[in-house]
C-alpha positions as CSV (number, residue, x, y, z in Angstrom):
1,T,0.0,0.0,0.0
2,R,3.0,2.3,0.2
3,P,3.7,4.2,-3.0
4,L,6.8,3.1,-4.9
5,V,8.5,6.3,-6.2
6,A,11.7,6.8,-8.2
7,I,13.8,9.9,-8.4
8,V,15.6,9.8,-11.8
9,V,18.2,12.3,-12.7
10,D,21.1,13.0,-15.1
11,L,21.8,16.3,-13.3
12,Y,22.3,15.7,-9.6
13,V,21.5,18.5,-7.1
14,A,22.0,17.3,-3.5
15,E,19.7,20.0,-2.0
16,V,16.8,18.9,-4.3
17,H,17.4,15.3,-3.3
18,A,17.3,16.3,0.4
19,G,13.9,17.9,-0.1
20,V,12.5,14.8,-1.8
21,I,13.8,12.5,0.9
22,D,12.2,14.6,3.7
23,Y,8.9,14.6,2.0
24,A,9.1,10.9,1.2
25,K,9.7,10.1,4.9
26,Q,6.7,12.1,6.0
27,A,4.5,10.5,3.3
28,G,5.6,7.0,3.9
29,W,6.9,6.3,0.4
30,I,9.2,3.6,-0.7
31,L,11.7,5.9,-2.4
32,R,14.2,4.5,-4.9
33,D,17.0,7.0,-5.4
34,R,19.9,4.9,-6.6
35,Q,19.7,6.6,-10.0
36,C,21.0,9.8,-8.2
37,Y,24.3,8.0,-7.7
38,D,24.4,5.6,-10.6
39,R,22.9,7.0,-13.7
40,D,22.6,3.6,-15.4
41,S,20.7,2.0,-12.6
42,A,17.1,2.9,-13.6
43,H,15.3,-0.5,-13.1
44,N,12.1,-1.8,-14.5
45,M,9.8,-1.6,-11.4
46,P,6.0,-1.0,-11.1
47,W,6.5,2.7,-10.4
48,D,3.6,4.7,-8.8
49,G,5.3,8.0,-9.6
50,I,8.6,9.5,-10.8
51,L,10.4,12.6,-9.9
52,S,12.7,13.7,-12.8
53,I,15.7,16.0,-13.5
54,A,16.3,14.7,-17.0
55,L,18.3,16.5,-19.7
56,R,18.9,13.6,-22.1
57,P,16.1,12.5,-24.5
58,A,17.0,8.9,-23.9
59,L,16.3,9.2,-20.2
60,S,13.1,11.1,-21.0
61,D,12.0,8.3,-23.2
62,W,12.6,5.8,-20.4
63,I,10.4,7.9,-18.1
64,R,7.5,8.1,-20.5
65,Q,7.1,4.3,-20.9
66,W,5.8,3.9,-17.4
67,K,2.5,5.9,-17.9
68,C,2.5,7.0,-14.2
69,P,2.5,10.5,-12.8
70,V,5.7,12.4,-13.4
71,V,6.9,15.7,-11.9
72,R,10.0,17.3,-13.3
73,M,12.3,19.6,-11.3
74,L,14.4,22.6,-12.4
75,C,14.3,24.6,-15.6
76,G,14.7,23.0,-19.0
77,T,14.2,19.4,-17.9
78,L,12.3,16.6,-19.5
79,P,9.8,15.2,-20.4
80,E,8.4,18.6,-21.4
81,D,4.7,17.6,-21.0
82,A,5.1,16.7,-17.3
83,P,4.3,19.2,-14.6
84,L,7.3,21.4,-13.6
85,V,8.5,22.8,-10.3
86,E,11.2,25.3,-10.9
87,P,13.2,28.2,-9.3
88,D,12.3,31.8,-10.1
89,P,15.2,33.2,-12.3
90,V,13.8,36.8,-12.3
91,R,13.7,37.0,-8.5
92,I,17.1,35.2,-8.3
93,G,18.7,37.9,-10.5
94,A,17.0,40.6,-8.5
95,A,18.3,39.2,-5.2
96,G,21.8,39.1,-6.6
97,A,21.6,42.7,-7.8
98,R,20.3,43.9,-4.5
99,H,23.2,42.3,-2.7
100,L,25.7,43.8,-5.0
101,L,24.2,47.3,-4.5
102,T,25.0,47.0,-0.8
103,L,28.7,46.9,-1.6
104,G,29.1,50.4,-2.8
105,Q,30.6,49.6,-6.3
106,K,29.4,51.9,-9.0
107,K,29.9,49.3,-11.8
108,C,28.0,46.1,-11.7
109,A,27.7,43.3,-14.2
110,Y,25.9,40.0,-14.9
111,F,27.9,37.0,-16.4
112,N,26.3,34.1,-18.2
113,F,28.3,31.4,-19.8
114,R,25.3,29.8,-21.5
115,E,22.5,31.5,-23.5
116,T,19.2,30.1,-22.3
117,G,15.7,31.3,-21.4
118,E,16.7,31.0,-17.7
119,T,19.8,33.2,-18.0
120,D,17.7,35.8,-20.0
121,R,15.2,35.9,-17.1
122,Q,17.9,36.2,-14.5
123,W,19.4,39.1,-16.4
124,R,16.0,40.8,-16.6
125,G,15.6,40.6,-12.9
126,F,19.1,41.8,-12.3
127,E,18.9,44.7,-14.8
128,D,15.5,45.9,-13.5
129,V,16.9,46.3,-9.9
130,M,19.9,48.1,-11.2
131,L,17.9,50.5,-13.4
132,A,15.6,51.2,-10.4
133,A,18.7,52.2,-8.4
134,G,19.9,54.4,-11.2
135,R,22.6,52.1,-12.4
136,K,23.3,50.8,-15.9
137,A,24.6,47.2,-15.5
138,L,26.8,45.4,-18.0
139,R,26.0,41.9,-19.4
140,L,29.1,39.8,-19.9
141,T,28.3,37.1,-22.5
142,P,31.2,35.4,-24.2
143,P,31.3,35.4,-28.0
144,A,29.1,32.8,-29.6
145,E,32.0,30.6,-30.7
146,L,33.1,30.2,-27.1
147,L,29.7,29.3,-25.6
148,I,28.9,25.8,-24.4
149,G,26.1,24.0,-26.3
150,R,27.5,25.0,-29.7
151,G,29.9,22.1,-30.3
152,V,32.8,23.9,-28.8
153,Q,35.5,21.7,-27.2
154,K,36.2,22.1,-23.5
155,S,39.7,23.3,-24.2
156,K,38.2,26.5,-25.5
157,R,37.2,27.4,-21.9
158,A,40.6,29.0,-21.3
159,D,39.7,31.3,-24.2
160,V,36.7,32.5,-22.2
161,W,38.9,33.3,-19.2
162,Q,41.2,35.4,-21.5
163,W,38.1,37.1,-23.0
164,L,36.8,37.9,-19.5
165,A,40.1,39.1,-18.3
166,G,40.2,41.5,-21.2
167,Q,36.7,42.8,-20.3
168,F,37.9,43.3,-16.7
169,R,40.9,45.3,-17.7
170,G,38.7,47.6,-19.8
171,I,36.6,48.6,-16.7
172,E,38.1,51.2,-14.4
173,G,37.6,50.9,-10.7
174,P,36.1,48.1,-8.6
175,L,33.5,45.8,-10.2
176,A,30.7,43.7,-8.7
177,V,29.6,40.7,-10.8
178,M,26.8,38.1,-10.5
179,A,27.4,34.7,-12.2
180,E,24.5,32.8,-13.6
181,D,25.4,29.8,-11.4
182,D,27.9,28.9,-8.6
183,Y,29.7,26.6,-11.0
184,F,30.2,29.3,-13.6
185,A,31.5,31.7,-11.0
186,G,34.7,29.7,-11.3
187,D,35.2,31.3,-14.7
188,L,35.2,34.7,-13.0
189,F,37.8,33.6,-10.5
190,E,40.1,32.3,-13.2
191,A,39.7,35.5,-15.3
192,A,40.3,37.7,-12.2
193,A,43.6,35.8,-11.5
194,I,44.7,36.3,-15.2
195,A,43.9,40.0,-14.9
196,G,45.7,40.4,-11.6
197,L,42.6,41.4,-9.7
198,N,42.0,40.9,-6.0
199,I,38.7,39.3,-4.8
200,P,36.7,40.9,-3.3
201,H,38.4,44.3,-3.3
202,D,38.9,44.7,-7.1
203,I,36.0,42.4,-8.1
204,A,33.3,41.2,-5.8
205,I,31.4,38.0,-7.0
206,V,28.0,36.5,-6.1
207,G,26.8,33.2,-7.5
208,E,23.4,31.4,-7.7
209,G,22.4,28.1,-6.1
210,N,24.1,28.3,-2.7
211,R,25.5,24.8,-2.8
212,P,27.9,24.9,0.1
213,L,30.5,22.5,-1.4
214,V,30.5,24.4,-4.7
215,A,30.8,27.7,-2.9
216,A,33.7,26.4,-0.8
217,V,35.8,25.0,-3.7
218,H,36.5,28.4,-5.2
219,P,39.8,30.2,-4.1
220,V,37.7,32.6,-2.0
221,P,34.4,31.3,-0.4
222,L,31.6,32.4,-2.7
223,S,28.6,34.5,-1.7
224,S,25.5,33.0,-3.4
225,V,21.7,33.5,-3.8
226,D,19.9,30.6,-2.1
227,S,17.7,29.3,-5.0
228,S,15.5,27.2,-2.6
229,Y,16.6,23.9,-4.1
230,Y,15.5,22.1,-1.0
231,L,12.0,23.6,-1.3
232,I,11.9,22.7,-5.0
233,G,12.4,19.0,-4.1
234,F,10.0,19.1,-1.2
235,T,7.3,20.9,-3.3
236,A,7.8,18.6,-6.3
237,A,7.3,15.6,-4.0
238,G,4.2,17.1,-2.6
239,L,2.8,17.7,-6.1
240,L,3.6,14.1,-7.1
241,D,1.8,12.8,-4.0
242,R,-1.4,14.7,-5.0
243,L,-1.1,13.4,-8.6
244,M,-0.7,9.8,-7.4
245,A,-3.9,10.3,-5.3
246,G,-5.8,11.4,-8.5
247,G,-5.4,15.1,-8.3
248,R,-5.2,17.3,-11.4
249,A,-1.8,18.5,-12.8
250,P,-1.3,22.2,-12.8
251,T,-1.5,23.9,-16.2
252,E,1.5,26.2,-15.4
253,P,4.9,25.6,-13.8
254,I,5.1,25.9,-10.1
255,V,7.6,28.6,-9.3
256,V,9.4,28.5,-6.0
257,P,10.8,31.9,-4.8
258,P,14.5,32.2,-3.8
259,G,15.7,32.6,-0.3
260,K,18.2,35.2,0.8
261,V,21.8,35.8,-0.4
262,V,24.2,33.9,1.8
263,P,27.2,36.3,2.1
264,R,30.7,34.9,2.2
265,A,34.2,36.3,1.6
266,S,33.8,36.9,-2.1
267,T,31.6,40.0,-1.4
268,A,33.2,41.0,2.0
269,T,34.1,44.5,0.8
270,Y,32.7,48.0,0.6
271,T,33.7,50.7,-1.9
272,C,33.2,54.4,-1.8
273,P,35.4,57.5,-2.7
274,D,36.4,57.9,0.9
275,M,38.8,55.0,1.6
276,A,38.7,55.6,5.3
277,L,34.9,55.4,5.4
278,A,35.0,52.3,3.2
279,L,37.4,50.7,5.7
280,A,35.0,51.6,8.6
281,I,32.0,50.0,6.9
282,Q,34.1,46.9,6.0
283,T,35.1,46.6,9.6
284,I,31.6,46.9,10.9
285,R,30.4,44.1,8.5
286,Q,33.2,41.8,9.4
287,E,33.2,42.4,13.2
288,F,29.4,42.9,13.8
289,R,29.4,40.1,16.3
290,N,31.8,42.0,18.6
291,P,32.1,45.4,17.0
292,P,34.5,48.1,18.1
293,R,33.0,51.1,19.9
294,I,32.5,54.2,17.7
295,G,35.5,55.9,19.3
296,E,37.8,52.9,18.7
297,L,36.5,52.6,15.1
298,A,37.1,56.3,14.5
299,R,40.7,55.9,15.8
300,R,41.3,52.9,13.5
301,V,40.2,54.7,10.3
302,G,41.4,58.2,11.2
303,I,38.1,60.0,11.2
304,P,36.7,62.1,14.1
305,V,33.8,60.4,15.9
306,R,31.1,63.0,14.9
307,A,32.2,63.0,11.3
308,L,32.2,59.2,11.2
309,R,28.7,59.0,12.5
310,S,27.5,61.5,9.9
311,A,29.4,59.8,7.1
312,I,28.0,56.3,7.9
313,Q,24.4,57.7,8.1
314,A,24.8,59.5,4.7
315,E,26.5,56.5,3.0
316,L,24.3,53.7,4.3
317,G,21.0,55.5,5.0
318,Q,21.1,54.4,8.6
319,G,23.2,54.8,11.7
320,L,25.9,52.6,13.0
321,H,23.7,50.8,15.6
322,Q,21.0,50.1,13.0
323,E,23.6,48.6,10.6
324,I,25.0,46.3,13.3
325,A,21.5,45.3,14.5
326,G,20.5,44.4,10.9
327,L,23.6,42.3,10.4
328,R,23.1,40.5,13.7
329,L,19.4,39.8,12.9
330,N,20.2,38.5,9.4
331,E,22.9,36.2,10.7
332,A,20.6,34.9,13.5
333,K,17.9,34.1,11.0
334,R,20.4,32.2,8.8
335,L,21.6,30.2,11.8
336,L,18.1,29.3,12.8
337,R,17.2,28.1,9.3
338,E,20.5,26.3,8.5
339,T,21.7,24.9,11.8
340,D,20.4,23.0,14.8
341,L,22.0,25.4,17.3
342,K,20.0,26.1,20.4
343,L,18.6,29.6,20.8
344,E,21.2,30.6,23.4
345,S,24.0,29.5,21.1
346,V,22.6,31.4,18.2
347,A,22.4,34.5,20.4
348,R,26.0,34.2,21.4
349,E,27.1,33.6,17.9
350,V,25.7,36.9,16.6
351,G,26.8,39.0,19.6
352,Y,23.6,39.0,21.7
353,G,23.8,38.4,25.4
354,S,20.9,36.0,25.8
355,G,18.3,34.0,23.9
356,A,15.6,36.0,25.6
357,Y,17.0,39.2,24.1
358,L,17.1,37.6,20.7
359,C,13.5,36.6,21.0
360,R,12.5,40.2,21.7
361,V,14.5,41.4,18.7
362,I,12.9,38.8,16.3
363,Q,9.4,39.5,17.7
364,A,9.9,43.2,17.2
365,A,11.2,42.8,13.6
366,H,8.9,40.0,12.3
367,G,6.1,39.5,14.8
368,C,7.0,35.9,15.4
369,S,9.2,33.7,17.6
370,P,12.6,32.2,16.7
371,S,11.0,28.7,16.5
372,E,8.6,30.0,13.8
373,I,11.6,31.4,11.9
374,R,13.2,28.0,12.0
375,R,10.0,26.2,10.9
376,R,9.7,28.5,7.9
377,Q,12.7,26.7,6.2
378,F,10.1,24.0,5.5
379,T,7.0,26.2,4.8
380,E,8.0,29.7,3.7
381,G,7.4,30.4,0.1
382,F,5.5,27.2,-0.7
383,P,3.1,27.9,-3.6
384,T,-0.4,26.6,-3.6
385,V,-0.7,23.5,-5.8
């Protein structure tokens, strides 16, 4: 009586897999996920339902033969006539743009290695945010003969790095760039090294996907937009459950909104014409857990206390205490969602004296408790199916 469900992929995303597993446990499925690890292991079983990330037509044809409910996950996957649960490229691009705008750089760009509908939508979200802020963003797309998907050999990738390095050399001043995906952010790192640029001070980089192992493999840990891959897997499994129970398939794709940008060292910078002020803001953002007093900060950067207060207010649109409070709150919410730390430990990690005080801060900001913030990692943003 337990549904027998397969997850069949030729593009593996661990976070999607984790969302499917958690739903399967709650629903009591028999989940067969060996094909996530061994792409040639799809067996002939009496499947009740299939979850798919299929890019190859051969795998799509294998899925079709079972005549059971199928839900596909992520953009551009097969079979095309199956219901789709996908990320929201427009909002992902917008989130990356908003993060880069907090760094002070006057020149921002979007880099896509591939030309797809997904990258076009990411660019649209990125560009719209930049235009609303009065910025004209650059789109860095390699020449057609260097793009993947056009029969180009992998050895040509080094040519893309040289092309990017040339683009960087032609841009005066610090640059902030969003890459279409955490993997392709690696091309930006390679090009920056060729051009002799420092990350993050000469070029700040944010990616897409927030896959921790991918973010960590780069020379500098990569900031990234959380594309809600876990929620995509969980939501797709929920949709498949309803289809197996006789429910109707949605006529349009189910779009799961992104989470926040997870900041790491690749964007740990701030740029403005006043180098002393930029250093002060960088110091605040790096040491917000135990920040220096305003007098100590003023001595470090060589600005009188009163002038430093006014300069921070004018540059950031808020005072020093508000900036620190926002940084602490965002980090506390990240720890609540991504770790199992107890409340007291989260409070200490972000620089608050007690869990009780952190409760009051979250209640004032969001009208809810820390435990509700933690639960939202499983429920926030779920679309109605």
